[in-house]
Structures are given as structure tokens and as C-alpha cells.
Kinemage of the C-alpha trace (Angstrom):
@kinemage 1
@onewidth
@group {chain A} dominant
@subgroup {mainchain}
@vectorlist {calphas} color= white
{ca unk a 1} P -2.208 -21.291 10.293
{ca unk a 2} L -2.611 -18.889 13.188
{ca unk a 3} L -2.633 -15.786 10.983
{ca unk a 4} L -5.469 -17.155 8.864
{ca unk a 5} L -7.428 -18.035 12.001
{ca unk a 6} L -7.242 -14.390 13.062
{ca unk a 7} L -8.759 -13.322 9.744
{ca unk a 8} L -12.009 -15.013 10.779
{ca unk a 9} L -12.431 -12.406 13.516
{ca unk a 10} L -11.653 -9.422 11.270
{ca unk a 11} L -14.055 -6.555 11.934
{ca unk a 12} L -12.720 -3.935 9.501
{ca unk a 13} L -11.816 -5.275 6.063
{ca unk a 14} L -10.276 -3.448 3.099
{ca unk a 15} L -10.623 -5.168 -0.282
{ca unk a 16} L -8.634 -3.984 -3.282
{ca unk a 17} L -9.724 -5.153 -6.716
{ca unk a 18} L -7.450 -4.797 -9.731
{ca unk a 19} L -8.305 -3.763 -13.260
{ca unk a 20} L -7.774 -7.302 -14.531
{ca unk a 21} L -10.543 -8.534 -12.212
{ca unk a 22} L -13.003 -5.913 -13.479
{ca unk a 23} L -12.292 -6.312 -17.202
{ca unk a 24} L -12.120 -9.235 -19.593
{ca unk a 25} L -8.938 -9.814 -21.587
{ca unk a 26} L -10.558 -8.012 -24.516
{ca unk a 27} L -10.913 -4.866 -22.404
{ca unk a 28} L -14.685 -5.050 -21.931
{ca unk a 29} L -16.320 -4.814 -18.497
{ca unk a 30} L -16.702 -8.129 -16.674
{ca unk a 31} L -20.184 -7.421 -15.332
{ca unk a 32} L -20.606 -10.961 -14.019
{ca unk a 33} L -17.355 -10.680 -12.059
{ca unk a 34} L -18.274 -7.244 -10.696
{ca unk a 35} L -21.688 -8.503 -9.587
{ca unk a 36} L -20.079 -11.472 -7.786
{ca unk a 37} L -17.653 -9.127 -6.037
{ca unk a 38} L -20.446 -6.806 -4.896
{ca unk a 39} L -22.545 -9.726 -3.668
{ca unk a 40} L -19.667 -11.064 -1.573
{ca unk a 41} L -18.846 -7.645 -0.143
{ca unk a 42} L -22.492 -7.026 0.722
{ca unk a 43} L -22.700 -10.401 2.443
{ca unk a 44} L -19.609 -9.608 4.527
{ca unk a 45} L -21.223 -6.310 5.503
{ca unk a 46} L -24.384 -8.200 6.494
{ca unk a 47} L -22.243 -10.233 8.901
{ca unk a 48} L -21.546 -7.012 10.793
{ca unk a 49} L -18.122 -6.316 9.302
{ca unk a 50} L -17.014 -2.872 8.138
{ca unk a 51} L -16.092 -3.096 4.445
{ca unk a 52} L -14.007 -0.675 2.376
{ca unk a 53} L -13.474 -1.251 -1.351
{ca unk a 54} L -10.442 0.169 -3.160
{ca unk a 55} L -11.215 -0.160 -6.849
{ca unk a 56} L -9.013 0.221 -9.883
{ca unk a 57} L -10.497 0.347 -13.358
{ca unk a 58} L -11.505 3.986 -13.940
{ca unk a 59} L -9.288 4.417 -16.997
{ca unk a 60} L -10.216 0.959 -18.301
{ca unk a 61} L -13.920 1.737 -17.910
{ca unk a 62} L -13.332 5.019 -19.748
{ca unk a 63} L -11.766 3.115 -22.625
{ca unk a 64} L -14.893 0.943 -22.807
{ca unk a 65} L -17.259 3.904 -22.605
{ca unk a 66} L -15.452 5.760 -25.386
{ca unk a 67} L -15.272 2.677 -27.609
{ca unk a 68} L -11.477 2.721 -27.902
{ca unk a 69} L -9.437 -0.306 -28.873
{ca unk a 70} L -6.725 0.253 -26.272
{ca unk a 71} L -5.545 2.545 -23.501
{ca unk a 72} L -3.771 5.666 -24.767
{ca unk a 73} L -0.254 6.413 -23.597
{ca unk a 74} L -0.653 10.164 -23.069
{ca unk a 75} L -1.242 11.480 -19.541
{ca unk a 76} L -3.933 13.983 -20.577
{ca unk a 77} L -5.830 11.315 -22.479
{ca unk a 78} L -5.665 8.985 -19.461
{ca unk a 79} L -6.959 11.734 -17.214
{ca unk a 80} L -9.881 12.402 -19.535
{ca unk a 81} L -10.753 8.710 -19.711
{ca unk a 82} L -10.513 8.432 -15.911
{ca unk a 83} L -13.070 11.236 -15.587
{ca unk a 84} L -15.456 9.362 -17.880
{ca unk a 85} L -14.767 5.906 -16.472
{ca unk a 86} L -14.957 6.820 -12.799
{ca unk a 87} L -18.537 7.991 -13.142
{ca unk a 88} L -19.454 4.908 -15.139
{ca unk a 89} L -17.805 2.555 -12.655
{ca unk a 90} L -19.373 4.240 -9.636
{ca unk a 91} L -22.816 4.075 -11.284
{ca unk a 92} L -22.429 0.305 -11.681
{ca unk a 93} L -21.240 -0.139 -8.106
{ca unk a 94} L -23.972 2.078 -6.670
{ca unk a 95} L -26.702 0.229 -8.551
{ca unk a 96} L -25.441 -3.243 -7.621
{ca unk a 97} L -24.813 -2.441 -3.965
{ca unk a 98} L -28.296 -0.912 -3.690
{ca unk a 99} L -29.790 -4.152 -4.989
{ca unk a 100} L -28.097 -5.940 -2.070
{ca unk a 101} L -29.261 -3.383 0.491
{ca unk a 102} L -25.976 -1.511 0.889
{ca unk a 103} L -25.302 2.224 0.597
{ca unk a 104} L -22.046 3.020 -1.187
{ca unk a 105} L -20.162 6.315 -1.168
{ca unk a 106} L -17.348 7.443 -3.449
{ca unk a 107} L -14.048 8.753 -2.059
{ca unk a 108} L -11.280 9.960 -4.386
{ca unk a 109} L -7.823 10.208 -2.820
{ca unk a 110} L -4.293 10.989 -3.931
{ca unk a 111} L -0.965 10.674 -2.184
{ca unk a 112} L -1.267 14.389 -1.407
{ca unk a 113} L -4.048 13.508 1.030
{ca unk a 114} L -1.403 11.675 3.047
{ca unk a 115} L 1.456 14.168 2.808
{ca unk a 116} L -0.227 16.934 4.805
{ca unk a 117} L -0.994 15.827 8.349
{ca unk a 118} L -4.240 17.841 8.459
{ca unk a 119} L -5.488 16.213 5.244
{ca unk a 120} L -4.386 12.843 6.581
{ca unk a 121} L -6.446 13.352 9.728
{ca unk a 122} L -9.445 14.676 7.794
{ca unk a 123} L -9.372 11.692 5.429
{ca unk a 124} L -9.261 9.302 8.374
{ca unk a 125} L -12.147 11.044 10.145
{ca unk a 126} L -14.296 11.064 6.994
{ca unk a 127} L -13.822 7.356 6.324
{ca unk a 128} L -14.480 6.425 9.947
{ca unk a 129} L -17.638 8.553 9.919
{ca unk a 130} L -18.844 6.777 6.767
{ca unk a 131} L -18.306 3.391 8.378
{ca unk a 132} L -20.128 4.495 11.525
{ca unk a 133} L -23.089 5.592 9.378
{ca unk a 134} L -23.189 2.213 7.625
{ca unk a 135} L -21.867 3.548 4.326
{ca unk a 136} L -19.533 1.333 2.293
{ca unk a 137} L -16.693 3.561 0.987
{ca unk a 138} L -15.507 2.928 -2.571
{ca unk a 139} L -12.058 4.456 -2.952
{ca unk a 140} L -9.952 5.194 -5.983
{ca unk a 141} L -7.071 7.470 -6.819
{ca unk a 142} L -8.184 10.769 -8.288
{ca unk a 143} L -6.725 9.877 -11.666
{ca unk a 144} L -8.493 12.714 -13.468
{ca unk a 145} L -6.235 15.322 -11.841
{ca unk a 146} L -3.356 13.484 -10.152
{ca unk a 147} L -0.593 13.222 -12.746
{ca unk a 148} L 1.783 11.169 -10.600
{ca unk a 149} L -0.909 8.666 -9.713
{ca unk a 150} L -1.807 8.181 -13.365
{ca unk a 151} L 1.831 7.515 -14.194
{ca unk a 152} L 2.216 5.010 -11.348
{ca unk a 153} L -1.298 3.524 -11.355
{ca unk a 154} L -0.502 1.896 -8.040
{ca unk a 155} L -3.694 1.114 -6.168
{ca unk a 156} L -1.895 -1.667 -4.278
{ca unk a 157} L -0.049 0.907 -2.200
{ca unk a 158} L -3.157 3.086 -2.012
{ca unk a 159} L -5.141 0.218 -0.499
{ca unk a 160} L -2.386 -0.414 2.060
{ca unk a 161} L -2.302 3.261 2.974
{ca unk a 162} L -6.080 3.203 3.411
{ca unk a 163} L -5.771 0.115 5.617
{ca unk a 164} L -3.168 1.884 7.749
{ca unk a 165} L -5.215 5.074 7.784
{ca unk a 166} L -8.302 3.447 9.308
{ca unk a 167} L -6.627 0.704 11.405
{ca unk a 168} L -8.027 -2.129 9.286
{ca unk a 169} L -7.793 -5.686 10.580
{ca unk a 170} L -7.165 -7.217 7.173
{ca unk a 171} L -6.366 -6.076 3.633
{ca unk a 172} L -7.293 -8.435 0.801
{ca unk a 173} L -5.759 -7.701 -2.595
{ca unk a 174} L -7.590 -9.437 -5.439
{ca unk a 175} L -5.649 -9.687 -8.678
{ca unk a 176} L -4.854 -11.951 -11.610
{ca unk a 177} L -1.930 -13.130 -9.487
{ca unk a 178} L -3.013 -15.795 -6.986
{ca unk a 179} L -0.178 -15.176 -4.541
{ca unk a 180} L 3.591 -14.977 -4.152
{ca unk a 181} L 5.580 -17.815 -5.703
{ca unk a 182} L 9.121 -19.050 -5.154
{ca unk a 183} L 9.769 -18.128 -8.793
{ca unk a 184} L 7.942 -17.008 -11.904
{ca unk a 185} L 5.203 -19.648 -12.376
{ca unk a 186} L 4.888 -18.723 -16.058
{ca unk a 187} L 8.527 -19.614 -16.676
{ca unk a 188} L 9.470 -22.037 -13.898
{ca unk a 189} L 7.548 -25.305 -13.710
{ca unk a 190} L 8.721 -26.001 -10.150
{ca unk a 191} L 7.667 -22.600 -8.786
{ca unk a 192} L 5.561 -23.055 -5.638
{ca unk a 193} L 2.999 -20.806 -4.013
{ca unk a 194} L 4.205 -19.397 -0.689
{ca unk a 195} L 1.242 -19.696 1.718
{ca unk a 196} L 2.562 -17.317 4.387
{ca unk a 197} L 5.225 -14.628 4.699
{ca unk a 198} L 6.150 -13.748 8.274
{ca unk a 199} L 8.885 -11.253 7.387
{ca unk a 200} L 9.584 -9.361 4.167
{ca unk a 201} L 13.258 -10.100 3.634
{ca unk a 202} L 15.506 -9.042 0.729
{ca unk a 203} L 14.948 -12.544 -0.687
{ca unk a 204} L 11.178 -12.046 -0.666
{ca unk a 205} L 11.607 -8.716 -2.448
{ca unk a 206} L 13.932 -10.326 -4.995
{ca unk a 207} L 11.539 -13.096 -6.004
{ca unk a 208} L 8.672 -10.578 -6.226
{ca unk a 209} L 10.230 -8.690 -9.134
{ca unk a 210} L 8.589 -8.604 -12.566
{ca unk a 211} L 5.657 -7.111 -14.396
{ca unk a 212} L 2.017 -7.707 -13.670
{ca unk a 213} L -0.865 -8.249 -16.055
{ca unk a 214} L -1.287 -6.500 -19.390
{ca unk a 215} L -4.468 -4.761 -18.224
{ca unk a 216} L -3.074 -3.184 -15.075
{ca unk a 217} L 0.247 -1.531 -14.270
{ca unk a 218} L 0.946 -3.058 -10.870
{ca unk a 219} L 2.943 -6.271 -10.377
{ca unk a 220} L 3.977 -8.405 -7.442
{ca unk a 221} L 6.681 -5.893 -6.506
{ca unk a 222} L 4.058 -3.228 -5.738
{ca unk a 223} L 2.117 -5.769 -3.696
{ca unk a 224} L 5.192 -6.435 -1.561
{ca unk a 225} L 5.536 -2.690 -1.002
{ca unk a 226} L 1.873 -2.656 0.013
{ca unk a 227} L 2.520 -5.536 2.402
{ca unk a 228} L 5.279 -3.538 4.103
{ca unk a 229} L 2.864 -0.690 4.741
{ca unk a 230} L -0.046 -2.854 5.867
{ca unk a 231} L 1.873 -5.210 8.154
{ca unk a 232} L 3.841 -2.367 9.786
{ca unk a 233} L 0.474 -0.804 10.661
{ca unk a 234} L -0.670 -4.053 12.278
{ca unk a 235} L -2.882 -5.144 9.377
{ca unk a 236} L -2.888 -8.686 8.027
{ca unk a 237} L -2.595 -8.672 4.233
{ca unk a 238} L -3.541 -11.413 1.794
{ca unk a 239} L -3.050 -11.699 -1.973
{ca unk a 240} L -5.407 -13.951 -3.925
{ca unk a 241} L -6.875 -14.384 -7.387
{ca unk a 242} L -9.988 -12.347 -8.067
{ca unk a 243} L -11.312 -15.068 -10.381
{ca unk a 244} L -11.582 -17.716 -7.646
{ca unk a 245} L -15.173 -18.675 -6.807
{ca unk a 246} L -16.385 -17.233 -3.470
{ca unk a 247} L -12.847 -16.011 -2.845
{ca unk a 248} L -13.700 -13.488 -0.105
{ca unk a 249} L -15.903 -15.885 1.848
{ca unk a 250} L -13.200 -18.549 1.668
{ca unk a 251} L -10.512 -16.121 2.838
{ca unk a 252} L -12.608 -14.896 5.765
{ca unk a 253} L -13.326 -18.507 6.708
{ca unk a 254} L -9.578 -19.116 7.024
{ca unk a 255} L -9.186 -21.322 3.956
{ca unk a 256} L -5.657 -21.924 2.634
{ca unk a 257} L -5.848 -19.667 -0.391
{ca unk a 258} L -3.338 -17.147 -1.719
{ca unk a 259} L -0.414 -15.718 0.272
{ca unk a 260} L -0.932 -14.166 3.690
{ca unk a 261} L 1.460 -11.628 5.220
{ca unk a 262} L 1.647 -11.618 9.012
{ca unk a 263} L 1.183 -8.247 10.725
{ca unk a 264} L 3.672 -6.660 13.090
{ca unk a 265} L 2.845 -7.245 16.752
{ca unk a 266} L 2.303 -3.578 17.604
{ca unk a 267} L 0.071 -1.184 15.696
{ca unk a 268} L 1.454 2.202 14.728
{ca unk a 269} L -0.323 5.125 16.292
{ca unk a 270} L -1.819 7.731 13.975
{ca unk a 271} L 1.180 10.096 13.906
{ca unk a 272} L 3.679 7.263 13.469
{ca unk a 273} L 1.559 5.861 10.653
{ca unk a 274} L 1.582 9.253 8.946
{ca unk a 275} L 5.356 9.544 9.346
{ca unk a 276} L 5.858 6.109 7.831
{ca unk a 277} L 3.391 6.125 4.982
{ca unk a 278} L 2.037 9.613 4.485
{ca unk a 279} L 5.136 11.590 3.681
{ca unk a 280} L 7.058 11.097 0.440
{ca unk a 281} L 10.353 9.217 0.632
{ca unk a 282} L 13.121 11.599 -0.471
{ca unk a 283} L 16.237 9.443 -0.081
{ca unk a 284} L 17.975 6.489 1.551
{ca unk a 285} L 20.455 6.156 4.427
{ca unk a 286} L 22.558 2.963 4.573
{ca unk a 287} L 23.744 1.955 8.048
{ca unk a 288} L 26.053 -0.707 9.515
{ca unk a 289} L 25.030 -3.773 11.506
{ca unk a 290} L 25.769 -2.165 14.860
{ca unk a 291} L 23.460 0.695 14.023
{ca unk a 292} L 20.739 -1.757 13.001
{ca unk a 293} L 20.917 -3.427 16.419
{ca unk a 294} L 20.821 -0.056 18.163
{ca unk a 295} L 17.762 1.076 16.194
{ca unk a 296} L 15.935 -2.154 17.012
{ca unk a 297} L 16.621 -1.452 20.693
{ca unk a 298} L 14.986 1.970 20.461
{ca unk a 299} L 17.944 4.261 19.752
{ca unk a 300} L 17.941 7.344 17.557
{ca unk a 301} L 19.980 7.338 14.345
{ca unk a 302} L 23.448 8.804 14.865
{ca unk a 303} L 25.968 9.780 12.210
{ca unk a 304} L 28.520 7.224 13.399
{ca unk a 305} L 26.469 4.305 12.069
{ca unk a 306} L 25.880 5.733 8.589
{ca unk a 307} L 27.811 4.108 5.750
{ca unk a 308} L 26.236 5.722 2.690
{ca unk a 309} L 23.526 8.124 1.542
{ca unk a 310} L 21.520 8.099 -1.683
{ca unk a 311} L 19.297 10.782 -3.185
{ca unk a 312} L 18.954 14.492 -2.552
{ca unk a 313} L 16.894 15.528 0.444
{ca unk a 314} L 16.570 18.457 2.803
{ca unk a 315} L 16.183 18.879 6.528
{ca unk a 316} L 12.684 17.788 7.511
{ca unk a 317} L 12.271 15.322 4.624
{ca unk a 318} L 11.467 11.641 5.159
{ca unk a 319} L 14.131 9.063 4.290
{ca unk a 320} L 14.404 5.304 4.443
{ca unk a 321} L 17.044 3.627 6.632
{ca unk a 322} L 18.545 0.570 4.930
{ca unk a 323} L 20.877 -2.233 5.983
{ca unk a 324} L 24.055 -2.836 3.994
{ca unk a 325} L 22.111 -5.634 2.260
{ca unk a 326} L 19.571 -2.988 1.309
{ca unk a 327} L 16.703 -4.163 3.466
{ca unk a 328} L 14.558 -1.324 4.755
{ca unk a 329} L 14.537 -1.304 8.554
{ca unk a 330} L 13.071 2.122 9.335
{ca unk a 331} L 12.026 5.497 7.971
{ca unk a 332} L 11.880 8.887 9.580
{ca unk a 333} L 12.239 12.657 9.415
{ca unk a 334} L 15.881 13.686 9.023
{ca unk a 335} L 17.560 16.615 10.784
{ca unk a 336} L 20.235 17.234 8.126
{ca unk a 337} L 20.242 17.629 4.359
{ca unk a 338} L 21.997 15.163 2.074
{ca unk a 339} L 25.083 17.345 1.550
{ca unk a 340} L 25.659 17.554 5.313
{ca unk a 341} L 25.171 13.806 5.728
{ca unk a 342} L 27.946 13.241 3.176
{ca unk a 343} L 30.245 15.310 5.399
{ca unk a 344} L 29.417 13.751 8.767
{ca unk a 345} L 28.560 10.096 8.087
{ca unk a 346} L 30.708 7.729 10.117
{ca unk a 347} L 31.635 10.467 12.587
{ca unk a 348} L 30.877 10.713 16.268
{ca unk a 349} L 28.733 13.642 17.350
{ca unk a 350} L 31.616 15.535 18.981
{ca unk a 351} L 33.658 15.181 15.811
{ca unk a 352} L 31.249 17.035 13.516
{ca unk a 353} L 30.051 19.837 15.771
{ca unk a 354} L 32.244 22.347 13.949
{ca unk a 355} L 31.768 20.858 10.474
{ca unk a 356} L 28.067 21.539 10.018
{ca unk a 357} L 26.886 25.115 10.511
{ca unk a 358} L 23.759 25.736 12.588
{ca unk a 359} L 23.985 22.240 14.035
{ca unk a 360} L 20.955 21.957 16.314
{ca unk a 361} L 20.682 18.202 16.813
{ca unk a 362} L 23.010 15.426 17.903
{ca unk a 363} L 20.703 12.872 16.271
{ca unk a 364} L 20.475 12.491 12.517
{ca unk a 365} L 16.943 11.139 13.080
{ca unk a 366} L 15.407 11.241 16.550
{ca unk a 367} L 13.638 8.070 17.635
{ca unk a 368} L 10.405 10.039 18.178
{ca unk a 369} L 10.408 10.877 14.465
{ca unk a 370} L 11.285 7.357 13.290
{ca unk a 371} L 9.263 4.233 12.569
{ca unk a 372} L 10.746 0.732 12.529
{ca unk a 373} L 9.683 -1.322 9.507
{ca unk a 374} L 10.914 -4.729 10.703
């Protein structure tokens, strides 16, 4: 397929490895698997590609180091184990990469690094400087202090945000799931692997529901969310099994393995990328079909096309714009709070001028502060 052919020319590659790839089913470190991963990454770097590794496993490594039978459920305990495990994991990576002639550097990020535009820019500049110096960044969430990230444990989205942050050509997510299926392969004998997804439709999101492995906390649903972020930023994304032999080499060579998600034609510029993926989503706006067509043609969001609003948000927050079938089509910075939207939705601009006090904008979301997601 054409998308897989483009992967062969990828210069900047982000690889995300899940906890289940780093640990055996009994919870112990899979040193053989980690060594294979490092060897493949080092070989890709030797080809002249820029490699970034987003690694899960800090809490799991902490469990191993402390000799525990299972992961604790308490947030404080998870944070403590992450502090222990992150150092242990980085020591293993650093030693193995050095044996293959690569210099690795640790970067700990949280979603907060994306919320503030200055931090977003600084994070981007640091990672690009590391790549320019020939350093292979190893990225993880800062689980030891970031409570929300420990609760979510979602490195799928983190890897997609990193890919968007640095304008990566391809994002490869390695997991115990070898791709997106037409159904649950564990329950449906006729479930088939979907080799390529050109558009993330409500149907794709529906069949992606369900839990992931017992070792990690991310499932296929989080990978679809990651695909939205990556493809909107112009990055090709691919999901494959981390246990496949020579999986990265085979992917880069264009082999039919896993599920590939086609990127959007145009890359988001830095500010648009921050608007789309950096800021927290505070609510949803549901619009009619006419509004959807207008937005696709470059219009701002007006109150007349709004059919419903969900969540509580204030002026200046970021919201998602959804079709009536609940497919996300855009997100942007809103000019009204949720209580005002309830008053003016469905109205023409001239009809609500006297309804909302201190009305400073005809547009609910101006097109300059909005990013299309389809």
C-alpha cells in the first residue's frame, strides 16, 4: 500500500513500547525482549534515521525491583514505585544502547508540558536539539509526581503528542495487540485484522472499544485516540505486536504487518498543533450537518449551527466540535462559557447580541483558533 511505501522513507521515527512488551506475564523484566528492541532501534539510528523512544514500564520495573507480587492500587504507592522503576529502567536502556554505540538521554514529560505554550515550545526545542546532537531521547510520563498521568497511564497518547510535537514522519506503537480488528479476536473467530485505516470514523471508534492487557492500562481505544492526534499532525501511525521478530525492520521495509493509519494531507503548524493537542479538552459542542460542511470549507463556528453542548467550560477553554453522530470534526478555543452557549445555541448572531452581556465576538470559535480533525 502507498502509506506503507512512504514509511520506508521515514527520517524521524517515534517508537512507543508498552509495559506488556517489557515484562513477562509473571511481571518480571523481559531482558531478552528489551535487548532486541534496543538493537533494532540502534540499527535504525545507524541508517541515519532520528529515533525517539517512548517507554512505559516504570511502575512495573519498580514492582520488580521491590520484589512485590503485584502492582498496588494506591496512587502514592504507584508514584513511589515509578521513582524506583524509572531509574532502573533507564539504567538498563543506557547500558544496552551504549553497547550498540548510541547515546541515550532521559526526558520526563507530563500533559502540563503541553498545556502552557512556553513549555510546549521549550519541550520541542529540547527534543530537536537532542536529535541534532545525535542523542536518542527516551521519554516517559513523570509518573512519580504527575497524579493524573498515573491514574490514566496513557503513554499511547503521550507518544502521539511527542510525534506531533517534533513533526515525526511515523509513530510505531508496539503492544500485545497486533493491530485493529473488525471485532474482538479473543471472542469472535471471524474477526479480521484491518491492514489500513484511512479515516477514523465512528465505526472505527466503536470496534476499538474494550480493555487492553492485564499488565498495562491502555487498550485499543487509547490507540485510536493516539491515531487521531498523530494523523492530524501529518504523522503516519502503525500498531503492531512487540513480540514479532524484527518487527521494526519489517515495518520500515514496508511489510504488511499490523494496522497503519494514514496521515492527513497537511501538517499542522506548531501553534495549531498546540491548540489541538496541548490544551486540555473542557467540553463538547454538537453541531448540525450544515455547520459541518461550513467548517470543512474554512468557516468559523457560529451559534446558529450548534445543537447541543456538554460539559462545563469557560471562555478561553478548548472544546471539541462533534457531529450529531458524535464524530469529532474539530477542536478549538471558545469565546463563550458553557452557560452562555446554552442561551445562544441555534441563534443567529444578530439575535443574541442583547442576550449575552459583554459580547465581544460574533464567532463562537474563530477559524484561526480552530483545528479540523477530519
